[in-house]
KEGUTOR-536372 format. One line per 2 residues: number of its first residue (from 1); their letters; for each residue x, y, z of N, C-alpha, C, O. Coordinates in steps of 0.2 Angstrom, whole numbers, plus 5000, padded with zeros to 4 digits. Each point is the difference from the previous one (the first is absolute). Layout:
BEGIN
NUM = a = X:Y:Z:X:Y:Z:X:Y:Z:X:Y:Z  ...;
# end
This chain:
BEGIN
1 = xx = 5318:5013:4921:5002:4995:5006:5006:4995:4995:5000:5000:4994  5004:4997:5009:5007:4997:5000:4995:4992:4996:4995:4998:5003;
3 = xx = 5007:4999:4993:4997:4993:4998:5005:4995:5008:5005:5001:5003  4989:4994:4998:5003:4995:5006:5007:4997:4999:5001:5000:4994;
5 = xx = 5003:4997:5009:5006:5001:4999:4998:4991:5004:4995:5000:5003  5009:4996:4996:5003:4993:5002:5007:5001:5005:5005:5002:4998;
7 = xx = 4994:4997:5008:5007:4998:5005:5001:4994:5002:4996:4997:5005  5011:4999:4992:5000:4993:4999:5005:5000:5007:5005:5004:5001;
9 = xx = 4993:4992:5004:5006:5002:5009:5004:4993:4996:4997:4996:4997  5009:5005:5004:5007:4995:4997:5003:5000:5002:5006:4998:4997;
11 = xx = 4995:5005:5010:5008:5003:5005:4999:4995:5002:5006:4998:5001  4990:4995:5002:4999:4995:5004:5006:4995:5000:5000:4997:4994;
13 = xx = 5004:5002:5009:5006:4995:5000:4998:4993:5000:5005:4996:4997  4990:5001:5005:4998:4993:4997:5002:4996:5007:5002:4994:5000;
15 = xx = 4998:5009:5006:5004:4994:5005:4997:4991:5002:5003:4996:5001  4990:5005:4998:4998:4994:5000:5002:4995:4991:5001:4994:4999;
17 = xx = 4998:5010:4997:5000:4996:4994:5007:4998:5002:5002:4994:4999  5004:5010:5003:5006:4998:4998:5004:5003:4994:5005:4997:4997;
19 = xx = 4991:5010:5001:5005:5000:4994:4995:5007:4997:4994:5001:5002  5008:5003:4992:4994:5005:4995:4995:4996:4998:5000:4998:4995;
21 = xx = 4996:5001:5009:4992:4997:4997:4998:5004:4994:4998:4998:4994  5002:5008:5006:5000:5004:4995:5000:5000:4992:4997:5000:4996;
23 = xx = 5010:4999:5006:5002:4995:4993:4998:4993:4999:5003:4999:4995  4995:4998:5007:4999:4992:4998:4996:4999:4996:4994:5003:5002;
25 = xx = 5006:4992:4991:4995:5000:4996:4996:4993:5001:5002:4995:5001  4992:5008:4998:4994:4995:5002:4995:5001:4993:4994:4998:5001;
27 = xx = 5008:5005:4993:4994:5000:4996:5002:4994:4995:5005:4997:5002  4994:5000:4992:5001:4994:4995:5007:5003:4995:5003:4996:4996;
29 = xx = 4996:5011:5005:5007:5005:4995:5004:5001:5004:5006:5002:4998  4994:4997:5010:5005:5004:5003:4998:5005:5005:5003:5003:5004;
31 = xx = 4989:4998:4994:4998:5005:5002:5001:5002:5009:5002:4995:5003  4998:5012:5001:5001:5001:5007:4992:4999:5000:4996:4999:4995;
33 = xx = 5004:5002:5012:4994:5001:5003:4998:5009:4998:4995:5002:4997  5009:5001:5004:5000:5007:4999:4998:5002:4993:4996:5005:4998;
35 = xx = 5006:4989:4996:4998:5003:4994:4992:5000:4998:4997:5003:4996  5000:4993:5007:4991:4999:5002:4997:5005:5004:4995:5003:4998;
37 = xx = 5007:4999:5007:4999:5008:5003:5000:5007:4994:4996:5004:4998  5011:4995:5000:5001:5005:4994:4997:4999:4995:4998:5006:4997;
39 = xx = 5000:4990:5001:4995:4996:4991:4992:5001:5004:4995:5002:4996  5003:4998:5010:4993:5002:5002:5000:5007:4999:4996:5002:4996;
41 = xx = 5008:5002:5009:4999:5006:5001:5003:5002:4993:4999:5006:5002  5003:4995:4993:4999:5001:4993:4995:4999:4997:4998:5005:4997;
43 = xx = 4997:4989:5003:4995:4999:4997:4993:5004:5005:4995:5001:4997  5006:5001:5008:4996:5003:5005:4999:5007:4997:4994:5003:4999;
45 = xx = 5013:5000:4999:4999:5008:4999:5009:5003:5001:5002:5005:4998  5000:4992:5006:5005:5003:5005:5008:5001:4994:5002:4996:4997;
47 = xx = 4999:5011:5004:5003:5004:4993:5010:4998:5004:5005:4999:4997  4994:5003:5011:5007:4999:5003:5002:4995:5006:4995:4998:5003;
49 = xx = 5010:5001:4998:5002:4998:5006:5004:5001:5004:5004:5004:4997  4996:4996:5006:5007:5002:5009:5000:4994:5002:4995:4997:5002;
51 = xx = 5012:5000:4998:5003:4994:5002:5005:5002:5006:5005:5003:4999  4992:4995:5006:5002:5003:5005:5008:4994:5002:4999:4994:5001;
53 = xx = 5006:5008:5000:5005:4994:5000:5006:5001:5004:4999:5005:5003  5006:4992:4999:5005:5002:5004:5006:5000:4995:4999:4996:4995;
55 = xx = 5006:5009:5005:5006:5000:4997:5004:4994:4997:5001:5000:4994  5001:4996:5011:5002:4994:4998:4996:4995:4995:5002:4996:4997;
57 = xx = 4992:5007:5003:4995:4993:4997:5000:5005:4992:4997:4998:4995  5005:5008:5004:4997:5003:4995:5004:4997:4993:4996:4998:4996;
59 = xx = 5010:5001:5003:5002:4996:4993:4997:4995:4998:4998:5000:4994  5001:4993:5013:4996:4995:4997:4992:5001:4997:4996:4996:4997;
61 = xx = 5002:5010:5006:4991:5001:4999:5001:5004:4995:4998:4998:4995  5005:5006:5003:5001:5003:4993:5002:4995:4996:4996:5002:4995;
63 = xx = 5006:4994:5004:5002:4994:4993:4995:4996:5002:4995:5000:4996  5004:4997:5009:4993:4994:4998:4994:5004:5001:4994:4997:4998;
65 = xx = 5005:5010:5004:4993:5001:4999:4999:5007:4997:4997:5001:4995  5006:5004:5008:4998:5006:4998:5002:5001:4991:4995:5001:4996;
67 = xx = 5012:4998:5002:5001:5001:4995:4994:4996:4995:4997:5004:4996  5001:4990:5004:4995:4996:4997:4994:5004:5000:4997:5001:4995;
69 = xx = 5000:5001:5010:4992:5001:5000:5002:5008:4999:4996:5003:5004  5007:5000:4994:5000:5007:4999:4998:5002:4994:4998:5006:4998;
71 = xx = 5002:4988:4998:4999:5002:4993:4993:5000:5000:4997:5001:4994  4999:4998:5011:4992:4999:5001:4999:5005:5004:4994:5003:4999;
73 = xx = 5009:4999:5006:4997:5005:5005:5006:5004:5002:5005:4998:4998  4994:5009:5005:5005:5004:5001:5001:4996:5008:4996:4998:5003;
75 = xx = 5011:5003:4998:5002:4996:5006:5006:5006:5003:5004:5003:4997  4994:4998:5010:5005:5007:5002:5002:4994:5008:4997:4995:5002;
77 = xx = 5007:5008:5001:5003:4996:5008:5000:5004:5004:5003:5006:4999  4995:4992:5006:5003:5003:5008:5003:4995:5003:4998:4994:4998;
79 = xx = 5007:5009:5007:5004:4995:5005:4999:5000:5006:5002:5005:5003  4996:4991:5000:4999:5000:5008:5007:4997:5004:5002:4995:5001;
81 = xx = 5000:5010:4999:5007:5000:5005:4998:5003:5009:4995:5003:5001  5010:4993:5002:4999:5000:5008:5002:5006:5002:4998:5002:5006;
83 = xx = 5006:5003:4990:5002:5007:5005:4994:5003:4997:5001:5006:5000  4994:4993:4998:4994:5006:4997:4995:5000:5007:4995:4997:5002;
85 = xx = 5008:5007:5001:4997:4998:5008:4997:5011:5003:5003:5004:4997  4994:4997:5006:4998:5006:5004:5005:5003:5001:5005:4997:4999;
87 = xx = 4996:5010:5002:5007:5003:5002:5000:4998:5008:4995:5000:5003  5012:4999:4999:5000:4997:5006:4999:4993:5002:4999:4998:5006;
89 = xx = 5000:4998:4988:5000:4993:5001:5007:4997:4998:5002:5004:4995  5001:4991:5007:5003:4996:4996:5001:4992:4999:4998:4997:5005;
91 = xx = 5004:5001:4992:4998:4990:4999:5003:5000:5007:5003:5004:5003  4996:4990:4997:5002:4995:5006:5006:4996:4997:5000:4996:4995;
93 = xx = 5007:5005:5009:5005:4998:4997:5000:4991:4998:5001:4997:5005  4999:5000:4991:4999:4994:4998:4993:4998:4997:4998:4994:5000;
95 = xx = 4999:5010:4998:4992:4999:4999:5001:4999:4990:5004:5004:4998  4994:4993:4999:4998:4999:4994:4994:4999:4997:4999:5001:4994;
97 = xx = 4996:4999:5009:4993:4997:4998:4997:5006:4999:4999:5004:5005  4998:4997:4989:4997:5007:4998:4995:5002:5006:5000:4996:5005;
99 = xx = 4995:5009:4994:4998:5005:5006:4993:4997:4999:4996:5002:5005  5000:4995:4990:4996:4997:4997:4995:5004:4995:5002:5005:4997;
101 = xx = 4992:4992:5002:4996:5003:4995:5000:5007:4997:5003:5003:4995  4992:5000:5011:5000:5007:5002:5005:5004:4999:5000:5005:4997;
103 = xx = 5006:4993:5006:5006:5002:4999:5002:5001:4992:5002:5005:4998  4996:4990:4998:5003:4999:4993:4997:5006:4998:5003:5005:4998;
105 = xx = 4988:4995:5003:4999:5006:4996:5003:5007:5001:5000:5004:4996  5001:4998:5010:5002:5005:5001:5007:5000:4997:5002:5005:5001;
107 = xx = 5002:4992:4997:5006:4999:4996:4999:5003:4996:5005:5003:4998  4988:4996:4998:4996:4998:4993:4997:5009:5001:4995:5001:4996;
109 = xx = 5007:5004:5007:4994:5006:5000:5001:5004:4995:4995:5003:4998  5012:4998:4999:5000:5006:4992:4996:4997:4995:4999:5003:4995;
111 = xx = 5000:4991:5005:4997:4998:4994:4993:4998:4999:4997:4999:4995  4999:5000:5012:4995:5002:5002:4996:5005:4998:4999:5003:5006;
113 = xx = 4998:5000:4989:4997:5007:5001:4992:4999:4998:4997:5005:4997  5000:4989:5006:4993:5001:4998:4998:4991:5003:5002:4998:5006;
115 = xx = 4993:4998:4991:4997:4995:5002:5005:4994:4998:5004:5001:4995  4997:4995:5008:5004:4993:5001:4997:4995:5004:4997:5000:5005;
117 = xx = 5005:4994:4991:4997:4993:5001:5008:5000:5003:5005:5003:4999  4994:4989:5006:5006:4998:5004:4999:4993:4999:4994:4998:5001;
119 = xx = 5010:4999:4997:5002:4991:5000:5007:4997:5002:5005:5003:5000  4995:4991:5003:5004:4999:5003:5005:4994:4991:4996:4998:4996;
121 = xx = 5010:5002:5003:5002:4998:4996:5000:4993:4998:5000:4998:4994  5000:4998:5012:4998:4993:5001:4994:4997:5000:5001:4994:5001;
123 = xx = 4992:5009:4997:4997:4997:5002:4995:5001:4993:5001:5005:4995  4995:4990:5004:4994:5000:4994:4992:5003:5002:4996:4997:5002;
125 = xx = 5003:5008:4997:4994:5001:4999:4993:5000:4997:4994:5000:5002  5009:5000:4992:4994:4999:4994:4997:5004:4996:4998:5005:5002;
127 = xx = 5001:4994:4992:4997:5007:4996:4993:5005:5001:5000:5006:4998  4995:4990:5008:4995:5002:5000:5004:5007:5005:5001:5006:4999;
129 = xx = 5001:4991:5005:5005:5005:5007:5002:5008:4997:4999:5005:5002  5005:4992:4993:5002:5008:4997:4996:5005:4998:5000:5006:5001;
131 = xx = 4994:4988:4993:4997:5006:4997:4993:5004:5006:4997:5004:4998  5003:4992:5008:4996:5002:5004:5004:5007:5004:4997:5005:5000;
133 = xx = 5007:4996:5001:5005:5003:5003:5000:5007:4995:4998:5006:5001  5006:4990:4993:5001:5008:4995:4994:5003:5000:5000:5006:5001;
135 = xx = 4993:4990:4999:4994:5005:4997:4999:5003:5007:4997:5006:4999  5005:4993:5008:4997:5003:5006:5004:5005:5000:4998:5005:5003;
137 = xx = 5009:4995:4994:5006:5005:5002:4997:5006:4994:4998:5006:5001  5002:4991:4993:4998:5005:4997:4993:5005:4998:5001:5005:4996;
139 = xx = 4992:4993:5010:4996:5002:5001:4999:5006:5008:4995:5002:5002  5013:4999:4999:4999:5001:5008:5002:5010:4997:5000:5005:5003;
141 = xx = 5001:4994:4992:5000:5008:4999:4997:5006:5002:5002:5005:5002  4990:4992:4997:4995:5003:5002:4997:4998:5007:4996:5004:5001;
143 = xx = 5003:4993:5002:4999:4997:5005:5004:5002:5005:4997:5002:5006  5009:5000:4993:5005:5003:5004:4999:5007:5001:5000:5000:5007;
145 = xx = 4998:5004:4991:4997:5007:5001:4995:4998:5006:5002:5004:5005  4994:4992:4995:4995:5000:5006:5001:4998:5006:4997:5001:5005;
147 = xx = 5008:4996:4995:5002:4993:5005:5003:5005:5009:5005:5003:5001  4991:4996:5002:5004:5003:5009:5006:4998:5001:5004:5004:5002;
149 = xx = 4997:4990:4997:5006:4998:5001:5003:4996:4993:4997:5000:4995  5011:4998:5007:5003:4997:4995:4995:4992:5001:4997:4997:5004;
151 = xx = 5002:5002:4987:4998:4991:4998:5003:4998:4995:5000:5003:4995  5004:4989:5009:5002:4996:4996:4997:4994:5000:4995:4999:5003;
153 = xx = 5009:4997:4991:4997:4993:4999:5002:4994:5001:5006:5000:4999  4992:4995:5003:5003:4993:5001:4997:4994:4997:4994:4998:5000;
155 = xx = 5010:5001:4996:4998:4994:4997:5000:4993:5002:5004:4996:4998  4991:5002:5006:4998:4993:5004:4999:4993:4998:4995:5000:4996;
157 = xx = 5007:4997:5006:5000:4993:4998:4997:4996:5004:5000:5002:5006  4997:4991:4994:4998:4994:5004:5007:4996:5003:5005:4997:4997;
159 = xx = 4992:5004:5010:5006:4994:5002:5002:4994:4997:5006:4998:4998  4988:4998:5001:5001:4995:4995:5004:5001:4994:5003:4995:5000;
161 = xx = 4998:5008:4996:5002:5002:4994:5009:5004:5002:5004:5001:4995  4997:4999:5010:5007:5002:5001:5006:4998:5005:5005:5003:5002;
163 = xx = 4991:4989:4999:5004:4997:5006:5005:4993:4995:4997:4996:4997  5008:5005:5003:5003:4995:4995:5001:4994:5005:5001:5000:5006;
165 = xx = 4998:4993:4991:5000:4994:5003:5002:4997:5005:4998:4996:5004  5011:5009:4995:5005:4997:5006:5003:5007:5003:5000:5006:4998;
167 = xx = 5002:4990:5008:5003:5007:5003:4994:5005:5006:4994:4999:5002  5011:5007:5000:4996:5004:5003:5000:5007:4998:5006:5003:5000;
169 = xx = 4989:5000:4998:5002:5007:4997:4998:5007:5004:4999:4998:5006  5000:5009:4993:4998:5004:5004:4994:5003:4997:5001:5002:4994;
171 = xx = 4995:4999:5008:4993:5002:4997:4998:5007:5003:4999:5000:5006  4999:5004:4991:4995:5007:5004:4994:4997:5000:4998:4999:4994;
173 = xx = 4998:5000:5010:4993:4996:5002:4997:5010:5001:5001:5004:5004  4993:4994:4989:4996:5007:5001:4993:5000:5001:4997:4994:4999;
175 = xx = 5000:5011:5003:4993:4999:5002:4997:5008:4998:5002:5006:5002  4994:4994:4993:4997:5005:4996:4993:5001:5003:4997:4996:5003;
177 = xx = 5003:5012:4997:4993:5001:5004:4992:4999:4994:5000:4999:4995  4996:5003:5009:4994:4999:4994:4998:5006:4996:4994:5001:4998;
179 = xx = 5011:5003:5000:5001:5003:4994:5005:4999:4995:5001:5003:4995  5004:4990:5007:5006:4998:4998:5005:5004:5000:5005:5000:4996;
181 = xx = 4995:5003:5010:5009:5003:5002:5001:4996:5004:4997:4996:5004  5012:5005:4995:5003:4995:5004:5000:5002:5008:5001:5006:5001;
183 = xx = 4998:4990:5004:4997:5003:5006:5008:4998:5005:5002:5002:5005  4999:4992:4992:5008:4999:5005:5003:4995:4995:4997:4997:4996;
185 = xx = 5008:5002:5006:5007:4996:4995:5003:4996:5008:5002:5004:5005  4998:4990:4995:5004:4997:5005:5005:4995:4997:4998:4996:4996;
187 = xx = 5008:5005:5006:5007:4995:4995:5000:4995:5005:5000:5002:5006  5000:4991:4993:4999:4996:5002:5009:4994:4996:5001:5000:4994;
189 = xx = 5001:4998:5010:5007:4998:4997:5001:4992:5000:5004:4997:4996  4992:5001:5007:5000:4992:4998:4993:4996:4999:4997:4997:5003;
191 = xx = 5002:5006:4990:4995:4997:4995:5000:4994:4996:5005:4999:4997  4990:4995:5002:5003:4995:4998:4994:4997:4997:4995:5001:5003;
193 = xx = 5005:4995:4993:4994:4998:4996:4997:4994:5003:5004:4996:5003  4988:5002:4997:4999:4995:5004:4993:4998:4995:4997:5003:4997;
195 = xx = 5003:4989:5003:4994:4998:4996:4992:5005:4999:4996:5000:4995  5006:5004:5012:4991:5005:5000:5004:5006:4999:4997:5005:5002;
197 = xx = 5008:4995:4995:5000:5008:4999:5008:5001:5003:5004:4997:4998  4997:5007:5006:5007:5002:5004:4999:5003:5009:4995:5002:5003;
199 = xx = 5010:4997:4998:5000:5003:5008:5007:5003:5001:5004:4999:4996  4999:5004:5011:5004:5004:5001:5002:4998:5008:4996:4999:5004;
201 = xx = 5010:5003:4997:5001:4998:5007:5006:5006:5003:5005:5001:4997  4991:5001:5010:5006:5004:5001:5003:4999:5006:5002:5004:5004;
203 = xx = 5000:4990:4997:5004:4996:5006:5003:4993:4996:4999:4994:5002  5004:5009:4993:5005:4994:4997:4997:4993:4998:5003:4995:5000;
205 = xx = 4991:5006:4997:4994:4995:5000:4999:4995:5006:4999:4994:4999  5002:5008:5008:4998:4997:5005:4992:5000:5000:4997:4995:5003;
207 = xx = 4998:5010:4995:4993:5001:4999:5000:5004:4992:5004:5003:4997  4990:4994:5001:4998:5004:4994:4994:5004:4999:4995:4997:5003;
209 = xx = 5003:5007:4994:4995:5002:4996:4996:4999:4995:5001:5005:4996  4996:4994:5003:4997:4999:4994:4998:5006:4995:4997:5005:5003;
211 = xx = 5005:4996:4991:4997:5006:4995:4993:4999:4995:5001:5001:4994  4993:4998:5008:4994:5000:4996:5003:5001:4991:5003:5005:4998;
213 = xx = 4994:4989:4999:4999:5002:4993:4996:5005:4996:4994:4999:4999  5010:5008:4997:4997:5006:5000:5003:5006:5003:4998:5006:4999;
215 = xx = 5006:4993:5007:5002:5004:5002:5006:5005:4997:5005:4997:5000  4995:5008:4998:5005:5007:4997:5005:5000:5003:5001:5002:5006;
217 = xx = 5004:4996:4989:5009:5002:5003:5001:5006:4995:4997:5002:4995  5007:5000:5007:5004:5006:4997:5006:4996:4995:5002:4995:5003;
219 = xx = 5000:5005:4993:5008:4998:4997:5003:5005:4998:5005:5000:4996  4994:5006:5006:5006:5006:5000:4998:5002:4991:5004:5000:4996;
221 = xx = 4990:5002:5004:4999:5003:4993:4994:5006:5003:4995:4999:5003  5009:5007:4995:4996:5005:5004:4999:5006:4992:5004:4999:4995;
223 = xx = 4992:5005:5007:4998:5005:4994:5001:5006:5005:4995:5002:5004  5012:5002:4996:5001:5005:5003:5003:5008:4995:4999:5001:4994;
225 = xx = 5002:5003:5010:5001:5007:4997:5004:5004:5005:5000:5000:5006  5004:5005:4990:5003:5005:5008:5000:4999:5005:5004:4998:5003;
227 = xx = 4989:5005:5000:4997:5003:5005:5003:4992:5005:5001:5001:5006  4999:4992:4991:5004:4995:5005:5006:5001:5002:5003:4998:5005;
229 = xx = 5000:5005:4990:5008:5001:5002:5001:5006:5005:5004:4999:5004  4993:5006:4996:4998:5005:5005:4999:4998:5005:5003:5003:5005;
231 = xx = 4992:4991:4998:4999:4999:5003:5003:4995:5005:4999:4999:5006  5005:4997:4990:5006:4995:5003:5005:5005:5001:5001:5002:5005;
233 = xx = 5001:5000:4990:5006:5005:5003:5000:5003:5007:5005:5001:5004  4989:5002:4996:4999:4999:5008:5001:4997:5005:5003:5001:5005;
235 = xx = 4994:4994:4994:5001:4994:5007:5005:4996:4998:5001:4995:5003  5005:5006:4992:5007:4996:4999:5003:5002:5007:5004:4995:5001;
237 = xx = 4997:5009:5002:5005:5003:5005:4996:4998:5007:5003:5001:5005  4991:4997:4995:4998:4998:5004:5000:4993:5002:5000:4997:5006;
239 = xx = 5002:4999:4989:4997:4992:4998:5009:5000:5002:5001:4996:5004  5005:5008:4993:5007:4997:5002:4999:5003:5009:5003:4997:5004;
241 = xx = 4994:5008:4998:5000:5001:5008:4998:4995:5003:5004:4999:5005  4991:4996:4994:4999:4995:5003:5003:4993:4998:4998:4995:5002;
243 = xx = 5006:5005:4994:5001:4994:4999:5009:4999:4999:5004:4995:5000  4998:5009:5001:5008:5001:4997:5004:4998:5007:5006:4998:4999;
245 = xx = 4990:5003:5007:5002:4996:5006:5000:4992:5000:5004:4996:5002  4989:5004:4996:4997:4992:5002:5002:4995:4993:5002:4994:4999;
247 = xx = 4997:5010:4999:5004:4995:4992:5005:5003:4995:4998:5002:4994  5007:4998:5008:5004:5004:4995:5002:4999:4993:5000:5004:4995;
249 = xx = 5001:4990:5005:5001:4994:4993:4995:4998:4997:5000:5001:4993  4995:4998:5010:4993:4997:4995:4994:5005:4999:4996:4999:4996;
251 = xx = 5004:5006:5007:4995:5005:5001:4996:5000:4993:5004:5000:4995  4990:5001:5003:4999:5003:4992:4993:5004:4999:4994:4998:5001;
253 = xx = 5007:5007:4997:4994:5005:4999:4996:4997:4994:5001:5003:4994  4995:4993:5007:4996:4995:4996:4992:5004:4996:4997:5003:5004;
255 = xx = 5002:4996:4990:4994:5003:4999:4992:5000:5002:4996:5004:5001  5003:4987:5000:4994:4999:5004:5002:5003:5007:4997:5005:5001;
257 = xx = 5005:4994:5003:5004:5004:5005:4997:5008:5003:4996:5001:5005  5007:5002:4990:4998:5007:5001:4995:5001:4997:4996:5004:5003;
259 = xx = 5001:4995:4991:4993:5000:4998:4995:4998:5004:4995:5004:5000  5006:4991:5003:4996:4998:5006:4998:5006:5005:4994:5001:5001;
261 = xx = 5011:5001:5002:5003:5005:5004:4997:5005:4999:4998:5004:5005  5001:4999:4987:4996:5006:4997:4993:5000:5001:4997:5005:5000;
263 = xx = 5001:4989:4999:4992:4996:5001:4998:5001:5004:4994:5002:5000  5010:4996:5009:4998:5001:5004:5000:5006:5003:4995:5002:5005;
265 = xx = 5009:5003:4993:5002:5006:5002:4993:5005:4996:5001:5006:5002  4996:4992:4995:4995:5003:4995:5003:5004:4997:4996:5005:5000;
267 = xx = 5012:4995:4996:5001:5005:4998:5000:5000:4992:5003:5004:4997  4994:4990:5001:4999:4998:4991:4994:4995:5002:4997:4998:5005;
269 = xx = 5002:5001:4988:4994:4995:5000:5004:4996:4993:5004:5003:4997  4995:4987:5003:5001:4998:4995:4995:4995:4999:4997:4997:5004;
271 = xx = 5002:5004:4989:4993:4998:4998:5004:4992:4997:5006:5000:4999  4988:4996:5001:5003:4991:5000:5000:4999:4994:4995:5003:4998;
273 = xx = 5008:4995:4997:4997:4997:4993:5003:4991:5000:5005:4997:5000  4988:5001:5000:5001:4994:4999:5003:4995:4995:4998:5000:4995;
275 = xx = 5007:4996:5006:5002:4995:4993:4998:4994:4999:5001:4997:5006  4998:4999:4992:4998:4993:4998:5007:4997:4998:5001:4994:5001;
277 = xx = 5002:5009:4996:5008:4998:4997:5004:4995:5007:5001:5002:5006  5001:4992:4991:5004:4996:5004:5006:5004:4999:5002:5002:4995;
279 = xx = 5001:4998:5014:5007:5003:4999:5005:4996:5003:5000:4998:5006  5007:5002:4990:5005:4995:5000:5005:5003:5003:5000:5006:5001;
281 = xx = 5007:4991:5000:5006:5003:5004:5004:4996:5002:4997:4995:5002  5010:5006:4997:5004:4997:5002:5002:5002:5005:5006:5003:4999;
283 = xx = 4994:4996:5007:5002:5000:5007:5005:4994:5002:5006:5003:5002  4994:4992:4997:5006:4994:5001:5001:4996:4993:4996:5000:4996;
285 = xx = 5010:4997:5004:5002:4997:4994:4996:4996:4997:5000:5000:4994  4997:4996:5010:4994:4995:4998:4993:5003:4998:4995:4996:4998;
287 = xx = 5004:5011:5002:4994:5004:4996:5002:4999:4993:4995:5000:4996  5010:4999:5001:5001:5001:4994:4996:4996:4995:4996:5000:4995;
289 = xx = 5007:4994:5008:4996:4996:4993:4993:4999:5000:4996:4998:4995  5000:5005:5011:4993:5000:4999:4999:5008:4995:4996:5000:4995;
291 = xx = 5008:5006:5008:4998:5003:4996:4999:5001:4991:4996:5002:4997  5011:4995:5002:5001:4998:4995:4993:4995:4995:4997:5001:4994;
293 = xx = 5003:4996:5010:4995:4995:4997:4992:5004:4998:4997:4999:4995  5001:5006:5011:4994:5003:4999:5002:5005:4994:4996:4999:4995;
295 = xx = 5009:5005:5005:5002:5004:4995:5000:4995:4992:4998:5003:4995  5005:4992:5006:5000:4995:4993:4993:4997:5000:4999:4996:4996;
297 = xx = 4997:5005:5007:4994:4998:4999:4994:5006:4996:4995:4999:4997  5007:5007:5006:4997:5006:4995:5001:5001:4995:4996:5001:4996;
299 = xx = 5011:4998:5003:5001:5000:4993:4997:4996:4995:4998:5002:4995  5001:4992:5008:4997:4995:4995:4995:5001:5000:4997:4998:4995;
301 = xx = 4999:5005:5008:4993:5003:5000:4998:5006:4998:4995:5003:5000  5012:5001:4996:5002:5006:4996:4997:5006:5005:5000:5005:4997;
303 = xx = 4999:4995:5008:4999:5006:5005:5007:5003:4998:4998:5005:4997  5008:4995:5003:5005:5003:4997:5003:4995:4992:4998:4995:4998;
305 = xx = 5007:5011:4999:5002:4996:4994:5007:4997:5002:5003:5002:5005  5000:4994:4991:5006:4996:5001:5002:5003:4992:4998:4999:4994;
307 = xx = 5008:5004:5009:5004:5000:5006:4997:5008:5002:4997:5003:4996  5003:5000:5009:4997:5005:5003:4998:5006:4997:4995:5003:4999;
309 = xx = 5012:4998:4999:5002:5008:4997:4999:4999:4992:4999:5005:4997  5002:4991:4998:4999:4996:4995:5002:5004:4995:5000:4998:4994;
# end
């Protein structure tokens, strides 16, 4: 069985942030958020990374990230391209937005031949999360032979550990069954922090629904394998049929949505691996000093060496 590979989703264009947030320094020695994911992944046991980027981002990405970390881990690249569509489908005229995170994985299909973990380039997940997912993926060789259906994993976080102090964010609110498997995932697009936890609105802020402390959320940290690519490749044409007419410029084939549909359809199982780590990410420019401060504190506590790759 192939060793687990880490896939980093870095093709996003950072609309809300106003720039390429994937290459925004946040560490005391100019480290990027992605540096910490790669560092934690290498310590957990990952030996190969597949970075999914756009052609336009390639030069900057290689210069700022890839060429530097390739001293410590094997780095390969896949390219998310708008014209990577099923036969008979065409990109709508004027569309520039990528087709979403599930489509990004399909663009890397030729590089993924065994178990792999998936993370966002602009999120900080924490050391224990990478160790947890690596160990789970590495142990799947024997278990997978007796599975009745494909089994994947999700690293779940507590809602109170994932909502920034300012602005609204999107979160995948999850429920797990009594056996510890994902029962449902619902995307909430207007989530904000409150003194007692968090809340979300479905009507632009006219009314709010509280999210209890301890609620499980997905931060797009998955453990998958080739069977997921096969399932999503079958579903992509159906997604396009249902969305190209109604939302041709912005529809996205997203991982949480696709995995949620596979779970509802009984086609896969997703084991929930809980993390007590605190998530950090840059959604808005106001988030950068908060993230930088949290990372500086971790360096002071010797969670990370200074400089990181010293």
